[in-house]
Backbone bond lengths (Angstrom), bond angles and torsions (degrees), N, CA, C in turn:
res aa  C-N    CA-C-N  psi(-1)  N-CA   C-N-CA  omega(-1)  CA-C   N-CA-C  phi
1 M - - - 1.468 - - 1.532 110.42 -
2 V 1.327 115.81 142.95 1.458 120.33 172.47 1.520 107.80 -74.96
3 E 1.332 116.43 130.32 1.449 121.40 -176.39 1.513 108.91 -94.93
4 K 1.307 117.09 128.29 1.463 121.77 178.31 1.520 110.48 -85.17
5 G 1.341 115.12 144.87 1.446 120.30 169.21 1.506 115.09 73.38
6 G 1.340 119.26 24.77 1.451 119.74 172.47 1.502 113.79 87.55
7 G 1.342 118.75 49.39 1.454 121.08 176.77 1.509 111.43 -62.20
8 R 1.354 116.28 160.38 1.452 120.48 -171.52 1.512 111.86 -118.19
9 E 1.297 114.71 151.77 1.446 123.12 171.33 1.518 107.73 -126.51
10 P 1.346 118.38 161.39 1.462 119.28 176.64 1.521 110.45 -55.73
11 A 1.323 116.23 134.02 1.462 119.31 -174.18 1.517 111.10 -130.62
12 K 1.327 115.44 147.25 1.453 121.23 177.38 1.524 111.86 -129.18
13 T 1.327 117.00 -14.65 1.464 119.95 -169.66 1.529 113.20 -108.84
14 I 1.320 118.15 -51.16 1.468 122.63 -179.14 1.523 108.32 -128.53
15 A 1.322 116.43 131.60 1.465 121.22 176.30 1.525 108.96 -135.21
16 I 1.326 115.77 122.53 1.468 122.10 -178.81 1.529 107.50 -128.54
17 R 1.324 116.85 130.54 1.467 121.96 -179.03 1.525 109.69 -131.04
18 G 1.316 116.31 118.87 1.461 121.56 172.20 1.515 114.78 59.72
19 L 1.333 117.33 35.31 1.467 120.82 -175.30 1.525 111.07 -78.92
20 S 1.323 115.42 124.58 1.457 122.05 173.20 1.518 108.47 -126.36
21 Y 1.328 115.01 151.15 1.465 119.31 178.43 1.521 109.14 -150.77
22 T 1.335 114.89 132.75 1.460 121.90 177.01 1.515 108.77 -121.72
23 Y 1.324 117.67 128.08 1.461 121.43 178.50 1.533 110.34 -69.95
24 P 1.338 116.67 158.70 1.478 119.71 -177.43 1.528 113.91 -55.43
25 D 1.338 117.76 -25.92 1.472 119.34 179.98 1.524 112.66 -81.78
26 G 1.348 116.40 3.09 1.452 120.50 178.32 1.513 114.90 96.15
27 T 1.329 118.65 -2.31 1.455 121.67 179.04 1.529 110.41 -73.09
28 A 1.322 115.99 120.25 1.461 121.01 177.84 1.526 108.36 -82.74
29 A 1.329 117.12 107.89 1.467 121.38 -172.90 1.518 112.80 -95.03
30 L 1.330 117.45 -33.27 1.462 122.25 177.34 1.517 108.48 -128.89
31 R 1.349 115.02 139.84 1.461 120.31 -175.75 1.531 109.62 -134.43
32 G 1.318 116.58 90.70 1.459 120.61 173.29 1.518 114.02 67.04
33 I 1.325 118.00 50.58 1.466 121.91 -178.60 1.530 110.38 -75.83
34 D 1.320 116.59 126.87 1.466 124.22 168.98 1.524 107.31 -116.00
35 L 1.332 116.69 125.58 1.460 119.49 -177.87 1.516 110.05 -157.37
36 E 1.324 115.53 136.93 1.457 121.71 171.07 1.521 108.84 -128.74
37 V 1.324 115.95 138.74 1.461 121.90 -179.95 1.516 107.67 -129.05
38 S 1.331 115.85 127.63 1.458 121.32 -176.70 1.524 111.43 -84.62
39 A 1.311 115.72 159.08 1.465 121.89 179.49 1.523 110.23 -59.59
40 G 1.335 116.58 131.15 1.455 122.02 177.81 1.510 115.10 82.35
41 E 1.325 117.31 -3.70 1.462 121.05 -179.23 1.525 110.63 -77.14
42 S 1.324 116.67 150.98 1.457 122.87 173.07 1.526 107.47 -117.91
43 L 1.329 116.40 110.28 1.461 122.25 -174.52 1.516 109.99 -109.46
44 G 1.324 116.78 125.81 1.448 122.18 175.02 1.514 111.14 -91.66
45 L 1.327 117.10 134.55 1.462 123.08 173.85 1.519 107.54 -108.93
46 I 1.326 117.03 117.14 1.455 120.70 -178.61 1.525 109.55 -124.78
47 G 1.319 115.30 155.04 1.457 121.41 -179.32 1.516 109.33 160.06
48 C 1.316 115.94 168.26 1.463 121.08 -179.40 1.525 110.43 -71.12
49 N 1.333 116.14 166.56 1.459 120.54 173.44 1.526 109.12 -55.50
50 G 1.336 115.66 137.08 1.452 120.20 179.97 1.508 114.43 85.82
51 A 1.331 117.48 4.09 1.466 120.21 -179.03 1.520 112.23 -73.55
52 G 1.335 117.84 -20.66 1.458 120.91 179.32 1.512 114.59 110.22
53 K 1.335 117.47 7.36 1.465 120.76 -175.36 1.527 111.88 -62.04
54 S 1.326 116.49 -52.51 1.465 119.86 -178.16 1.519 111.11 -65.73
55 T 1.319 116.84 -38.21 1.462 120.09 178.24 1.522 110.64 -61.25
56 L 1.320 116.99 -40.05 1.461 120.08 178.25 1.528 110.67 -63.43
57 L 1.337 117.33 -44.33 1.457 120.08 179.17 1.534 111.42 -58.26
58 L 1.328 116.48 -39.01 1.463 120.13 -176.48 1.525 112.77 -69.29
59 H 1.337 116.90 -12.25 1.464 120.43 175.21 1.524 112.14 -84.54
60 L 1.329 117.55 -12.36 1.466 119.34 -172.70 1.519 112.73 -75.43
61 N 1.337 117.75 -22.15 1.469 117.90 174.45 1.522 112.09 -128.80
62 G 1.329 114.95 24.48 1.450 119.81 170.18 1.506 116.15 80.14
63 I 1.331 119.24 10.69 1.467 120.27 174.01 1.528 108.51 -60.98
64 L 1.337 116.08 -40.90 1.459 122.47 169.66 1.525 108.13 -119.10
65 R 1.319 115.97 150.17 1.461 120.52 175.53 1.520 109.17 -136.19
66 G 1.324 114.96 126.29 1.454 120.46 -173.48 1.512 113.51 -104.47
67 S 1.331 114.90 -146.90 1.466 121.39 -169.29 1.520 113.70 -72.17
68 T 1.314 117.43 -27.07 1.462 121.39 -179.89 1.521 108.68 -134.11
69 P 1.334 118.03 148.84 1.473 119.24 -178.03 1.521 111.89 -72.39
70 V 1.333 115.55 138.05 1.460 122.53 173.25 1.524 107.78 -81.76
71 K 1.325 115.85 139.05 1.462 120.33 -179.67 1.528 108.81 -106.45
72 I 1.323 116.14 122.96 1.457 123.31 -179.33 1.525 108.59 -116.24
73 L 1.343 116.00 118.55 1.455 121.37 179.67 1.526 111.06 50.50
74 G 1.344 114.66 43.46 1.454 121.52 176.04 1.510 115.57 82.35
75 E 1.339 117.89 2.00 1.459 121.77 -174.85 1.523 109.78 -121.31
76 E 1.319 116.66 125.46 1.455 120.24 177.92 1.525 110.65 -71.36
77 I 1.333 115.67 139.90 1.459 119.87 176.58 1.523 108.91 -73.30
78 S 1.314 115.57 125.72 1.458 122.71 178.78 1.525 107.79 -151.33
79 D 1.329 116.19 175.61 1.464 118.90 177.01 1.528 110.60 -57.57
80 K 1.330 116.24 -36.47 1.456 120.84 -176.63 1.524 112.16 -71.57
81 T 1.337 117.32 -33.76 1.467 120.71 -174.34 1.521 113.34 -100.39
82 L 1.334 118.10 -2.90 1.463 121.52 -168.74 1.526 112.50 -57.66
83 A 1.319 118.54 -45.07 1.465 120.50 -177.98 1.521 110.93 -63.11
84 R 1.330 117.73 -41.53 1.469 120.64 179.36 1.521 110.83 -65.63
85 V 1.320 116.36 -42.92 1.465 120.31 -179.21 1.520 110.47 -63.05
86 R 1.324 117.14 -43.11 1.462 119.75 -177.08 1.526 111.99 -68.17
87 A 1.322 117.28 -23.91 1.457 119.77 174.01 1.524 111.60 -75.68
88 R 1.338 116.70 -20.93 1.465 121.17 -175.60 1.527 112.42 -98.97
89 V 1.342 116.70 -18.78 1.470 121.65 -178.66 1.518 108.31 -118.50
90 G 1.317 117.35 113.66 1.455 122.14 179.06 1.509 111.33 -95.66
91 M 1.335 117.31 124.74 1.459 122.86 178.86 1.524 109.63 -96.90
92 I 1.337 116.87 129.07 1.464 122.65 175.03 1.524 107.20 -115.67
93 F 1.328 116.66 110.85 1.458 120.43 -175.74 1.531 111.35 -82.52
94 Q 1.327 115.45 161.37 1.465 120.77 -177.10 1.523 111.49 -59.54
95 D 1.319 117.47 -42.62 1.461 122.19 -179.13 1.526 108.70 -98.53
96 P 1.334 118.47 111.12 1.465 119.30 -177.68 1.515 113.59 -63.16
97 D 1.340 118.05 -21.59 1.458 120.00 178.09 1.533 111.73 -64.47
98 N 1.338 116.89 -17.47 1.466 119.31 175.39 1.528 111.88 -72.90
99 Q 1.337 116.79 -15.15 1.458 120.42 -178.01 1.519 113.01 -114.94
100 L 1.319 116.99 -9.70 1.468 121.38 -177.81 1.522 108.48 -112.82
101 F 1.330 116.56 105.33 1.462 120.22 -172.88 1.527 112.46 -137.05
102 M 1.334 117.34 2.47 1.452 121.30 -178.43 1.531 110.14 -98.08
103 P 1.331 118.54 167.85 1.469 120.12 -176.57 1.526 114.01 -65.51
104 T 1.328 118.02 -33.04 1.461 120.57 -177.51 1.518 110.41 -131.22
105 V 1.323 115.07 163.37 1.461 121.21 177.11 1.529 110.66 -60.25
106 A 1.327 117.14 -43.52 1.464 120.04 -179.86 1.524 111.14 -61.22
107 D 1.332 116.79 -39.32 1.466 119.88 178.36 1.528 110.70 -63.17
108 D 1.332 116.62 -42.83 1.460 120.20 179.53 1.529 111.27 -64.32
109 V 1.316 116.44 -48.32 1.467 120.32 -175.83 1.529 110.67 -67.72
110 G 1.321 117.02 -31.55 1.453 120.32 -179.68 1.515 114.44 -87.61
111 F 1.333 117.29 -3.21 1.468 120.38 -174.41 1.533 111.71 -60.57
112 G 1.327 117.22 -48.14 1.466 120.63 -178.50 1.517 112.78 -63.34
113 P 1.346 118.64 -53.66 1.463 119.17 178.09 1.526 113.26 -58.29
114 A 1.345 117.40 -38.32 1.465 119.57 179.17 1.524 111.09 -64.40
115 N 1.346 116.78 -39.86 1.458 120.08 179.73 1.522 112.38 -70.02
116 M 1.320 116.84 -17.21 1.455 120.30 174.37 1.522 111.52 -80.29
117 G 1.327 116.09 -4.57 1.447 119.99 178.65 1.517 114.80 83.79
118 L 1.348 116.68 18.51 1.460 118.96 -179.61 1.528 110.45 -71.09
119 P 1.320 117.44 149.18 1.467 120.28 175.64 1.527 110.80 -61.32
120 R 1.325 116.58 154.91 1.458 122.20 -177.15 1.519 112.19 -53.57
121 E 1.329 116.98 -40.12 1.471 120.23 -178.93 1.529 110.85 -63.24
122 E 1.334 117.33 -40.10 1.461 120.39 179.73 1.521 111.13 -70.44
123 V 1.336 116.16 -36.97 1.471 119.18 176.23 1.521 110.04 -61.58
124 D 1.328 116.89 -45.15 1.465 120.64 -179.76 1.527 110.91 -61.55
125 R 1.338 116.46 -40.23 1.472 119.11 178.47 1.523 111.05 -66.06
126 A 1.331 115.96 -39.68 1.466 119.33 179.16 1.524 110.88 -64.40
127 V 1.332 117.08 -40.50 1.464 121.40 178.35 1.524 110.45 -63.43
128 A 1.322 116.71 -48.13 1.465 120.11 -178.74 1.522 110.89 -62.61
129 G 1.322 117.00 -41.29 1.458 120.03 -179.57 1.516 112.38 -65.29
130 A 1.344 116.51 -43.16 1.462 120.16 -179.73 1.522 111.36 -67.00
131 L 1.332 117.14 -41.94 1.467 119.73 179.44 1.526 110.91 -66.86
132 A 1.317 117.48 -34.15 1.466 119.82 176.25 1.526 110.31 -63.94
133 Q 1.327 117.08 -39.39 1.465 120.42 -179.14 1.522 112.23 -62.90
134 V 1.326 117.34 -32.87 1.463 120.34 -178.73 1.528 111.95 -102.12
135 D 1.335 116.65 12.34 1.464 123.01 177.21 1.524 111.72 58.68
136 M 1.352 115.45 48.07 1.462 120.13 179.93 1.526 112.44 -128.49
137 L 1.303 118.16 22.77 1.459 118.99 171.92 1.529 108.46 -61.20
138 G 1.313 116.40 136.33 1.462 121.43 -174.78 1.517 112.97 100.44
139 F 1.350 116.21 -8.39 1.466 120.91 179.03 1.527 111.79 -96.83
140 E 1.326 117.60 4.03 1.459 120.98 -171.44 1.524 113.35 -52.61
141 D 1.320 118.26 -41.34 1.468 121.41 -174.75 1.525 113.77 -96.19
142 R 1.329 116.38 4.31 1.461 119.98 178.57 1.523 111.04 -73.85
143 S 1.313 116.94 147.61 1.456 121.48 171.82 1.530 108.83 -80.11
144 P 1.325 119.06 125.07 1.468 120.00 -179.90 1.519 112.86 -58.00
145 H 1.314 116.96 -29.56 1.469 120.48 -174.70 1.525 112.85 -75.27
146 H 1.328 117.05 -9.22 1.454 120.86 178.94 1.528 111.90 -107.54
147 M 1.320 117.09 14.96 1.463 120.80 -178.93 1.527 110.27 -101.89
148 S 1.330 115.59 164.12 1.462 121.00 176.07 1.527 109.61 -70.89
149 I 1.324 116.33 165.50 1.461 119.94 -179.78 1.533 110.47 -63.43
150 G 1.339 117.12 -36.39 1.460 119.32 177.87 1.517 112.27 -64.98
151 E 1.330 116.44 -41.40 1.458 120.66 176.96 1.525 110.88 -65.71
152 K 1.324 116.78 -39.83 1.461 119.92 177.88 1.524 111.23 -62.24
153 K 1.331 116.58 -40.75 1.471 119.27 -179.93 1.519 110.35 -62.53
154 R 1.324 117.26 -43.21 1.466 119.75 179.54 1.524 110.98 -67.09
155 A 1.329 117.11 -38.54 1.464 120.06 177.87 1.528 110.58 -64.16
156 A 1.335 117.10 -39.85 1.460 120.45 178.22 1.529 110.75 -62.25
157 I 1.330 116.57 -39.66 1.463 119.71 176.67 1.522 110.21 -64.73
158 A 1.336 116.54 -38.55 1.468 119.90 178.95 1.525 111.25 -63.09
159 T 1.342 118.19 -34.79 1.465 119.62 179.11 1.519 111.25 -61.64
160 V 1.316 116.19 -27.97 1.466 120.99 178.09 1.524 111.00 -85.79
161 L 1.327 116.94 -41.64 1.466 120.15 -178.32 1.522 111.85 -63.35
162 S 1.320 117.42 -27.52 1.468 119.85 179.11 1.523 111.82 -63.33
163 M 1.331 116.86 -19.18 1.465 121.66 178.23 1.535 111.83 -88.75
164 R 1.322 116.47 -1.04 1.468 123.32 -179.90 1.539 111.70 54.79
165 P 1.320 117.57 56.59 1.461 120.09 -179.55 1.526 111.38 -74.10
166 E 1.309 115.36 165.46 1.459 121.45 174.07 1.526 112.31 -105.30
167 I 1.328 116.06 -14.25 1.463 122.63 -178.86 1.523 108.67 -134.41
168 L 1.332 116.74 137.71 1.459 122.14 171.34 1.522 108.92 -115.51
169 A 1.329 116.27 133.27 1.456 122.20 174.31 1.519 107.17 -117.98
170 L 1.326 117.16 116.11 1.469 121.96 -172.05 1.521 110.04 -118.69
171 D 1.335 116.42 128.10 1.452 122.19 -179.21 1.528 109.08 -105.78
172 E 1.326 116.38 113.43 1.470 123.66 179.12 1.531 112.01 47.94
173 P 1.324 118.24 56.67 1.470 119.41 -174.08 1.519 114.56 -66.10
174 S 1.341 119.08 -24.40 1.462 119.78 -176.57 1.522 113.64 -93.34
175 S 1.345 117.75 1.26 1.468 119.31 -176.65 1.527 110.57 -63.72
176 N 1.337 115.49 138.53 1.473 124.73 176.11 1.524 114.28 68.56
177 L 1.322 118.45 11.27 1.458 120.26 179.22 1.523 110.75 -92.61
178 D 1.344 116.15 140.10 1.458 119.38 172.15 1.526 108.58 -75.61
179 P 1.342 118.69 167.97 1.473 120.54 -174.51 1.528 113.95 -55.51
180 R 1.342 117.61 -40.05 1.472 119.03 -178.12 1.522 111.40 -66.10
181 H 1.335 117.04 -46.28 1.457 119.47 -179.54 1.532 111.47 -70.24
182 R 1.315 116.53 -30.66 1.471 119.57 176.00 1.521 110.25 -63.58
183 R 1.334 116.83 -45.10 1.467 120.64 179.12 1.524 110.36 -65.26
184 E 1.324 117.60 -39.32 1.466 120.14 177.24 1.521 110.97 -60.91
185 L 1.337 117.13 -39.65 1.462 120.61 179.45 1.527 110.69 -67.59
186 I 1.322 117.14 -41.20 1.467 120.46 176.45 1.525 110.23 -57.19
187 N 1.328 116.15 -48.27 1.470 119.98 -179.33 1.522 110.98 -62.62
188 L 1.341 116.58 -39.43 1.458 119.90 179.30 1.525 110.77 -63.15
189 L 1.321 117.07 -49.76 1.462 119.62 -177.72 1.525 111.32 -62.75
190 N 1.319 116.71 -38.77 1.465 119.35 179.42 1.527 111.88 -67.73
191 S 1.323 117.29 -22.42 1.467 120.35 179.44 1.525 112.60 -82.41
192 L 1.329 117.50 -14.93 1.465 121.67 -176.86 1.519 109.83 -88.71
193 K 1.294 117.40 114.74 1.462 122.06 -177.17 1.523 110.25 -85.79
194 L 1.318 114.84 61.49 1.453 122.72 -179.60 1.515 109.07 -124.54
195 T 1.315 117.02 162.10 1.459 121.08 169.73 1.523 107.54 -73.00
196 K 1.342 117.11 132.97 1.466 120.40 -175.62 1.524 110.52 -132.08
197 L 1.316 116.16 136.79 1.460 122.87 167.95 1.518 106.92 -117.41
198 I 1.320 115.80 125.47 1.461 121.38 -173.46 1.526 108.89 -124.26
199 S 1.339 116.01 112.80 1.457 121.77 176.05 1.525 108.29 -93.95
200 T 1.333 117.17 124.88 1.466 118.90 -175.15 1.526 111.34 -162.90
201 H 1.349 114.70 156.69 1.462 121.80 168.72 1.528 111.24 -94.60
202 D 1.315 117.30 -7.11 1.461 123.55 -173.18 1.529 109.42 -86.55
203 L 1.335 116.41 94.67 1.462 120.12 -175.12 1.524 111.83 -66.74
204 G 1.328 117.33 -33.01 1.459 119.68 176.36 1.516 111.51 -64.66
205 F 1.325 116.18 -37.90 1.467 121.15 177.74 1.531 109.49 -63.79
206 V 1.326 116.86 -42.80 1.468 121.21 177.10 1.520 110.60 -60.67
207 R 1.321 115.62 -44.42 1.469 119.69 -178.25 1.531 110.88 -61.08
208 D 1.326 116.73 -33.76 1.467 120.70 -176.16 1.528 113.85 -87.74
209 T 1.344 118.01 -13.38 1.472 119.12 -173.67 1.524 114.68 -124.66
210 C 1.319 118.74 -17.22 1.467 120.44 -168.95 1.525 112.52 -112.07
211 T 1.314 115.17 144.85 1.463 121.46 176.63 1.524 111.97 -93.82
212 R 1.339 116.13 -20.28 1.463 121.62 -179.27 1.514 108.70 -147.80
213 V 1.328 116.72 154.46 1.460 121.29 -175.39 1.531 109.19 -134.11
214 A 1.340 115.66 138.17 1.458 122.33 172.71 1.524 108.85 -117.59
215 I 1.320 116.88 131.79 1.462 122.15 175.22 1.527 108.51 -95.55
216 M 1.336 115.14 130.41 1.459 120.49 177.09 1.527 110.29 -112.60
217 E 1.338 115.32 136.57 1.459 122.66 175.31 1.519 108.42 -137.48
218 R 1.322 117.38 123.94 1.461 123.45 173.51 1.530 111.92 47.88
219 G 1.325 115.23 45.38 1.448 120.32 174.17 1.507 115.87 83.92
220 K 1.330 117.61 7.55 1.457 121.15 179.63 1.525 110.13 -124.66
221 I 1.333 116.10 152.20 1.462 120.95 168.15 1.514 106.58 -89.21
222 T 1.327 115.81 115.77 1.461 120.60 -174.69 1.518 112.98 -101.02
223 A 1.326 117.66 -17.45 1.461 121.05 176.37 1.508 108.75 -158.82
224 I 1.323 115.83 147.48 1.460 120.24 178.57 1.521 108.28 -152.39
225 G 1.327 116.26 141.11 1.453 119.86 -179.37 1.509 111.23 178.05
226 G 1.316 116.50 -172.59 1.447 121.66 178.16 1.518 111.40 -60.37
227 T 1.326 116.38 149.87 1.464 120.90 -173.86 1.518 112.39 -55.82
228 A 1.317 117.94 -49.70 1.461 120.38 -176.15 1.521 111.26 -63.98
229 E 1.341 117.17 -43.76 1.456 118.18 -175.94 1.522 112.31 -69.34
230 V 1.336 118.31 -32.24 1.460 119.84 177.28 1.520 110.57 -74.01
231 L 1.327 117.46 -48.97 1.465 120.05 -174.55 1.524 112.84 -72.72
232 N 1.324 117.55 -18.61 1.463 120.47 176.83 1.526 112.63 -91.71
233 N 1.327 117.34 0.63 1.463 121.65 -178.48 1.524 108.91 -98.45
234 D 1.323 116.27 88.37 1.463 120.62 -174.92 1.520 112.22 -61.50
235 S 1.322 118.11 -33.66 1.465 119.82 -176.43 1.528 110.62 -65.42
236 I 1.330 118.03 -40.04 1.469 121.05 178.48 1.528 110.25 -69.07
237 L 1.343 116.63 -42.79 1.457 120.22 -179.68 1.535 111.04 -64.47
238 K 1.322 117.27 -39.37 1.468 119.97 179.01 1.518 110.80 -68.91
239 A 1.320 117.21 -39.15 1.469 120.48 179.31 1.520 111.40 -62.25
240 A 1.336 116.23 -31.32 1.466 121.01 179.63 1.519 112.43 -86.86
241 G 1.341 117.79 -2.39 1.453 121.11 -179.19 1.516 114.02 79.87
242 I 1.345 116.56 11.27 1.456 120.65 -178.69 1.527 110.37 -81.72
243 L 1.327 115.87 -33.76 1.464 121.79 171.47 1.523 108.35 -114.25
244 I 1.336 115.05 148.97 1.470 118.61 177.91 1.519 109.71 -124.13
């Protein structure tokens, strides 16, 4: 059954209780969010623009902090835990150019491990491992700014994988991709045995990558359940403005 109003399942990875957040201009973006995500689960967040999907993702590694602390792998996000949490939660933004700012792909992918103070040999191993995961070995010396959007998206994911996270939070990962690169991204995400939260308008992408789906409306989770039962429920999708 599709659960209304943010039903819960046993959780080990992400726990959110009563989370609200208002932007400085007075816009209420989140209103009492309750959510649990289990280890290894892939959860799709769907809803219209302004529903609060991206704002919720930004709470997972402390970029934003709202009315109640988010708990990641049993640890509340706080000033004291922020560095540990950010190493465990990888954020993938909609525009990969927001994450690719170094002269070469290797520099970008190695930026996080290097800033952690790892020895050069460990940084190189982390870069090679992350690029292998996204099938980009051989791109080390390429300039990110001269790559296709699909290549940039994979490189951006590699910058996060080099930190060996346990959770990925992805904002509109399929935007601007042609069909071939979209399918490549689906296959890549399905190959990563990590907990994933995917915010998107692309219902087909959700169907191909997610085990569970949450619908967001005006800062609230209004329904949550298995992917097939949510996406096959036209009345819920129409009520949320996702179908017309």
